[in-house]
C-alpha positions in Angstrom: 142.5 40.0 67.7 140.0 37.4 68.8 138.2 35.1 66.5 134.9 37.0 67.0 136.6 40.3 66.3 138.5 39.1 63.3 135.4 37.9 61.6 132.9 40.4 63.0 130.6 37.8 64.6 129.4 39.9 67.6 127.6 43.3 67.8 127.9 45.6 70.9 124.9 44.0 72.5 126.4 40.6 72.3 129.7 41.8 73.7 128.0 43.3 76.7 126.0 39.9 77.2 129.3 38.1 77.2 130.8 40.5 79.7 127.8 40.2 81.9 128.0 36.4 81.6 131.5 36.4 82.9 130.6 38.4 85.8 127.7 36.1 86.6 130.0 33.1 86.4 132.3 34.5 88.9 129.5 35.7 91.2 127.7 32.5 91.3 130.7 30.3 91.7 130.2 28.3 88.5 133.0 25.7 88.3 132.7 24.4 84.7 131.0 25.4 81.4 129.5 22.8 79.1 129.7 24.1 75.5 127.1 22.2 73.5 126.5 22.0 69.8 123.5 20.0 68.2 124.8 17.6 65.7 123.2 16.1 62.6 121.2 13.6 64.8 119.8 16.3 67.1 122.3 15.1 69.9 124.2 17.6 71.9 127.9 17.3 71.4 130.7 19.4 72.9 133.4 20.0 75.5 133.5 21.1 79.2 135.9 23.9 80.1 136.7 25.2 83.6 135.4 28.6 84.4 138.8 30.1 84.4 138.8 29.5 80.6 135.4 30.9 79.9 136.6 34.3 78.6 138.9 32.6 76.0 136.2 30.3 74.9 133.7 33.2 74.4 136.3 35.2 72.4 137.9 32.4 70.2 135.5 29.4 70.6 136.6 25.8 71.1 138.0 23.3 68.6 135.9 20.4 67.7 137.1 17.7 65.1 135.1 17.9 61.8 134.5 14.1 61.9 131.7 14.7 64.3 129.9 15.9 61.1 130.5 12.6 59.4 129.2 10.1 61.9 126.1 8.1 61.7 123.9 7.2 64.7 126.4 4.5 66.0 129.2 7.1 66.0 130.8 5.4 63.0 132.5 7.7 60.5 130.8 7.3 57.0 133.6 8.9 54.9 137.2 8.3 54.3 138.3 11.5 56.0 142.1 11.2 55.2 141.5 11.4 51.4 141.5 14.6 49.4 138.5 16.8 50.5 137.9 14.6 53.6 135.8 12.2 51.3 133.2 15.0 51.1 134.8 17.4 48.7 135.5 20.1 51.3 139.1 20.8 52.1 138.0 22.1 55.5 137.1 18.4 56.4 140.3 16.8 55.3 142.4 14.9 57.7 139.9 15.2 60.6 140.7 19.0 60.9 139.0 21.3 63.4 136.1 23.5 63.2 135.2 26.0 66.0 132.2 26.0 68.3 131.4 29.6 69.3 129.1 29.9 72.4 126.0 32.1 72.3 126.0 34.1 75.5 122.2 34.6 75.4 121.8 30.8 75.8 123.5 30.5 79.2 121.8 28.4 81.8 122.8 26.9 85.1 122.0 23.1 85.1 119.7 22.6 88.0 120.8 19.0 88.5 124.5 20.0 88.5 124.6 23.6 89.9 128.2 23.9 89.6 127.8 23.7 85.8 126.9 26.4 83.3 125.5 25.4 79.9 125.9 27.3 76.6 124.6 26.5 73.1 127.1 26.9 70.3 127.2 27.6 66.6 129.7 25.9 64.3 132.3 27.9 62.3 135.2 27.1 59.9 138.6 28.6 60.8 138.0 31.4 58.2 134.8 32.6 60.0 132.3 31.0 57.7 129.3 29.2 59.3 129.5 25.5 58.7 126.8 24.8 56.1 126.2 21.3 57.4 125.3 22.5 60.9 121.5 21.9 61.5 121.1 25.1 63.4 122.6 27.1 60.5 120.2 25.4 58.1 117.3 26.5 60.2 118.7 30.0 60.3 118.9 30.1 56.5 115.1 28.9 56.2 114.1 31.7 58.6 116.1 34.2 56.5 114.1 32.9 53.4 110.8 33.4 55.2 111.8 36.9 56.4 112.6 37.8 52.7 109.1 36.8 51.9 107.7 38.9 54.8 107.0 36.2 57.2 108.2 35.0 60.7 107.7 31.3 61.7 106.1 30.3 65.0 106.1 26.8 66.2 104.8 24.8 69.3 106.0 21.4 70.3 104.3 18.3 71.8 106.8 15.5 72.5 105.9 12.0 73.5 108.4 9.8 75.2 108.9 6.7 77.4 110.0 6.7 81.1 111.3 3.4 82.5 112.9 2.3 85.7 116.5 1.4 85.1 117.3 -2.2 86.2 120.7 -2.9 84.6 122.7 -0.2 82.8 124.7 -3.0 81.1 128.2 -1.7 81.7 130.1 -4.9 81.6 133.0 -4.6 79.1 131.3 -7.0 76.8 128.4 -4.6 76.5 130.5 -1.9 75.0 130.3 -1.5 71.2 129.1 0.8 68.3 126.4 0.8 69.5 126.6 -1.0 72.9 124.0 -3.2 74.7 120.9 -1.3 75.6 120.0 -1.1 79.2 117.5 -3.4 80.9 114.4 -1.6 82.1 111.0 -2.1 83.8 107.7 -0.3 83.2 106.6 2.4 85.7 102.9 2.0 84.7 100.9 -0.7 83.0 98.7 0.5 80.0 96.5 1.5 78.5 95.1 4.3 80.6 95.2 7.4 78.6 95.0 10.6 80.7 94.1 8.7 83.8 94.6 10.6 87.0 95.7 7.5 89.0 98.3 6.7 86.4 99.5 10.2 86.6 99.8 10.0 90.3 102.0 6.7 90.0 104.3 8.8 87.7 104.2 12.0 89.9 107.6 11.5 91.7 109.6 11.3 88.6 107.5 13.8 86.7 108.0 16.3 89.5 111.7 15.8 89.3 111.6 16.4 85.6 109.3 19.5 85.9 111.6 21.2 88.5 114.5 20.7 86.0 112.7 21.9 83.0 111.2 25.0 84.6 114.5 25.8 86.2 115.9 26.0 82.6 113.3 28.5 81.7 111.8 26.3 79.1 108.1 27.3 78.4 106.5 24.2 79.7 102.6 24.1 79.4 101.6 20.5 80.5 102.7 17.1 81.5 100.3 14.2 80.4 100.0 10.4 80.7 99.9 9.1 77.2 98.1 6.2 75.7 100.7 3.5 76.3 102.5 2.0 79.4 105.3 4.2 80.7 104.5 6.8 78.1 104.2 10.5 78.7 103.9 13.8 76.8 105.3 17.2 77.6 103.9 20.3 75.7 105.4 23.8 75.4 104.2 27.2 74.6 104.5 28.6 71.0 107.8 30.4 70.3 109.8 31.6 67.4 111.1 28.6 65.5 114.8 28.9 66.6 113.8 29.3 70.3 111.4 26.4 69.9 114.1 24.1 68.3 116.6 25.2 71.1 113.9 24.2 73.7 113.4 20.8 72.0 117.2 20.0 71.9 117.8 21.1 75.6 114.6 19.4 76.9 115.5 16.0 75.4 118.9 16.2 76.8 117.9 17.4 80.2 115.2 14.7 80.6 117.8 11.9 79.8 120.3 13.3 82.2 117.9 13.9 85.1 116.2 10.5 84.7 119.4 8.7 84.7 120.7 10.4 87.8 117.5 9.2 89.6 117.6 5.6 88.5 115.3 6.0 85.4 115.8 5.6 81.7 114.0 8.0 79.4 113.9 7.4 75.6 112.7 9.4 72.6 113.1 6.4 70.4 109.8 6.1 68.6 108.8 2.5 69.3 111.0 0.6 71.8 111.1 -3.2 71.5 109.3 -3.7 74.7 105.9 -5.8 74.8 102.8 -3.8 74.6 104.4 -0.3 74.3 102.9 2.4 72.0 104.7 4.4 69.5 105.6 8.0 70.4 105.2 11.1 68.1 106.2 14.6 67.8 103.3 16.9 66.9 104.6 20.2 65.5 102.3 23.1 65.6 103.1 25.9 63.1 102.1 29.2 61.7 103.4 32.1 59.8 103.3 35.7 61.1 103.3 38.9 59.1 106.7 40.6 59.8 105.4 44.0 59.8 102.4 43.6 62.0 103.1 40.3 63.8 99.5 39.1 62.7 99.0 35.5 62.3 99.1 34.9 58.5 97.0 31.7 58.7 93.8 33.4 60.0 91.0 32.9 57.6 88.5 35.6 56.6 84.9 35.8 55.8 84.0 32.8 58.0 86.9 30.5 56.7 89.2 28.6 59.1 92.4 29.1 57.0 93.7 32.0 54.9 94.8 31.5 51.3 98.5 31.7 52.6 97.7 28.9 55.0 96.1 26.7 52.4 99.1 27.1 50.0 101.6 26.5 52.9 99.6 23.4 53.7 99.6 22.4 50.0 103.4 22.5 50.1 103.6 20.2 53.1 101.3 17.6 51.4 103.0 17.9 48.0 106.4 17.3 49.5 105.3 14.8 52.3 107.4 11.9 51.2 110.6 13.9 51.0 109.9 15.8 54.2 109.5 12.5 56.0 113.4 12.0 55.8 113.7 15.0 58.3 110.5 14.5 60.4 111.1 10.7 60.8 114.9 10.2 60.3 115.3 6.7 62.0 114.5 3.3 60.8 112.5 2.7 63.9 110.2 5.8 63.3 108.4 4.2 60.5 106.9 1.5 62.7 104.4 4.2 63.8 102.8 4.8 60.4 99.9 2.5 60.9 96.2 2.9 59.9 93.7 3.5 62.7 96.5 4.3 65.2 96.3 8.0 65.9 99.2 8.4 63.4 99.1 9.1 59.7 99.8 6.8 57.0 99.1 9.1 53.9 99.4 12.7 53.0 96.1 14.2 53.9 94.8 17.0 56.0 91.7 17.6 58.0 90.0 19.9 60.4 90.6 18.8 64.1 91.1 15.2 63.0 93.8 13.2 64.7 94.0 10.6 62.0 95.5 12.9 59.4 99.0 14.0 58.6 98.2 17.7 59.0 95.5 18.8 61.4 94.0 22.3 61.1 93.2 24.0 64.4 91.4 27.2 65.4 88.2 29.0 64.6 87.5 31.6 62.0 89.4 34.7 63.1 91.2 32.9 66.0 94.7 34.3 66.5 95.9 30.8 67.5 95.0 29.4 64.1 97.7 26.9 63.2 98.6 23.7 61.3 99.6 20.6 63.5 101.8 18.2 61.6 101.4 14.8 63.3 104.0 13.0 61.1 107.1 13.5 63.2 108.9 11.2 65.6 110.4 12.4 68.9 113.9 11.6 67.8 113.8 14.0 64.8 116.5 16.7 64.7 114.3 19.8 65.6 116.3 22.2 63.5 116.1 20.0 60.3 112.4 19.1 61.1 111.4 22.7 61.3 113.7 24.0 58.4 112.1 21.3 56.1 108.6 22.1 57.1 109.3 25.9 56.5 111.0 25.3 53.0 108.2 23.0 51.7 105.5 25.2 53.1 107.0 28.4 51.5 107.4 26.4 48.2 103.7 25.9 48.5 103.0 29.6 48.8 105.3 30.5 46.0 103.8 27.9 43.7 100.2 28.4 44.9 99.8 24.6 45.7 96.4 23.4 46.5 95.9 21.0 49.3 92.6 19.8 48.1 89.5 19.2 50.4 89.9 18.0 54.0 89.7 14.4 54.7 86.9 13.1 57.1 88.0 9.5 56.8 91.8 9.8 56.7 92.5 6.1 56.4 90.2 5.7 53.5 90.9 8.8 51.5 92.8 8.3 48.2 96.0 10.1 48.8 99.8 9.8 48.4 101.1 7.1 51.0 103.8 8.2 53.4 107.0 6.2 53.0 106.9 2.7 54.3 110.6 2.9 55.5 113.5 5.2 55.8 114.9 4.0 52.5 111.8 5.2 50.6 111.9 8.6 52.3 115.5 9.0 51.5 114.9 8.1 47.9 112.1 10.7 47.7 114.4 13.3 49.2 117.2 12.4 46.7 114.7 13.2 43.8 113.2 16.4 45.3 114.7 19.5 43.5 113.0 21.8 46.0 114.9 20.4 48.9 118.1 20.5 46.9 117.6 24.2 46.0 116.5 25.1 49.6 119.2 23.2 51.6 121.9 23.0 49.0 122.7 19.8 47.0 125.9 19.2 49.1 123.9 19.2 52.3 121.4 16.7 50.9 124.0 14.3 49.6 125.8 14.6 52.9 122.5 13.8 54.8 121.6 10.9 52.5 125.0 9.3 52.9 124.8 9.4 56.7 121.3 7.9 56.8 122.0 5.3 54.2 125.1 4.1 56.2 122.7 3.4 59.0 120.4 1.4 56.7 123.4 -0.6 55.4 124.3 -1.6 58.9 120.7 -2.5 59.7 120.4 -4.7 56.6 123.7 -6.5 57.4 122.3 -7.7 60.8 120.6 -11.0 61.3 117.4 -10.1 63.1 115.5 -12.0 65.8 112.6 -12.4 63.4 114.9 -14.1 60.8 116.2 -16.5 63.5 112.8 -17.4 64.7 111.4 -17.7 61.1 114.0 -19.9 59.5 116.4 -21.4 61.9 114.3 -24.4 62.9 112.2 -24.6 59.6 115.0 -25.0 57.3 
């Protein structure tokens, strides 16, 4: 029996999709399949198999070393994997053993920039058929199951800001290699600041059209492309979807943009604040609402002239109450905290407001509006979409269960007395470490695993001598 048959991982409909996929691969002359899995950092990892091996891959998955789950953002393994339990207390991880990536036939796409290439999103399983609990996509699936048990679906819409630069030097000399290597040398495509200026959009039109064709060819629900506030900064927005589809959109969009840009002589980065003079920080605004599972009705719609329902207010109360711990998932990089500045169109404290861009959570809509939603403005574009959304859902549902009160909306968000957002990643991780709601929702083992990976990055950062230190002290002392 195959892996999927042995463990009952496909129903009849899924088996038919797999059979249809094999027919399509042959009919369209697809040469290779990229089997991709979103890792703990929201980066696609995987293997490429030839089309002739597609049937086996769909039946039995492909092997991936478990050390992929143990690496920080420099690809350094943060655990002693050859000790008992692989350093993490899980026998499945010991000795750099394998787990399996099982492709989802429904996710198949032909990559428009590499038309000989098919692409499939995968889920991670241990050899005994259990889903890998450390897999971010599995964590979002569990959060959605929790919401379903409370009678809710979860809808999200994404707005992602990022920078597009002209690539001058990719830095591919042997001395540039490393963990991490030397970043590329780039040049601006536009000067700033010209927010939403048509002439600036026209200057970017050649590369934006290239990206648009790729994104639309992938059937991603693109809504708009905008010139953002800073030089070489743009924003792409997408229609609302169910949260899993929305997270899949985000992961494929980021990967596609980087690949297509590089093929055309550009460098795209979703790093929050690149160290380039005069650039502006980039954010990820996450629009979210709950739906009633029986009717599909938006559960955030207020009644009697109110903008937000009681469900929405309690969900909002959960987001604000857990804001410091949630920052570890919405802003998981050291660099992302450079964005939390007062009077900067980014939040610096846990407050909400009605159509106010200085707050952490912006309430949008009108009384009775089917599009009523909460826009969390706290995230950075490098966030793992599955963990970002799962954490928002868990903390919001906690607010509903406990009837948390968000308090009144803030008209002056940078003056209102409120809990400050973490000043750095270390503060966010400490808040997450102490948060019992997160440990119950994600599992204590998952939280400890996530904390160790991110603290490994902080330790490497703190061991470096920065340019600021060199400039400040080298001549003075």
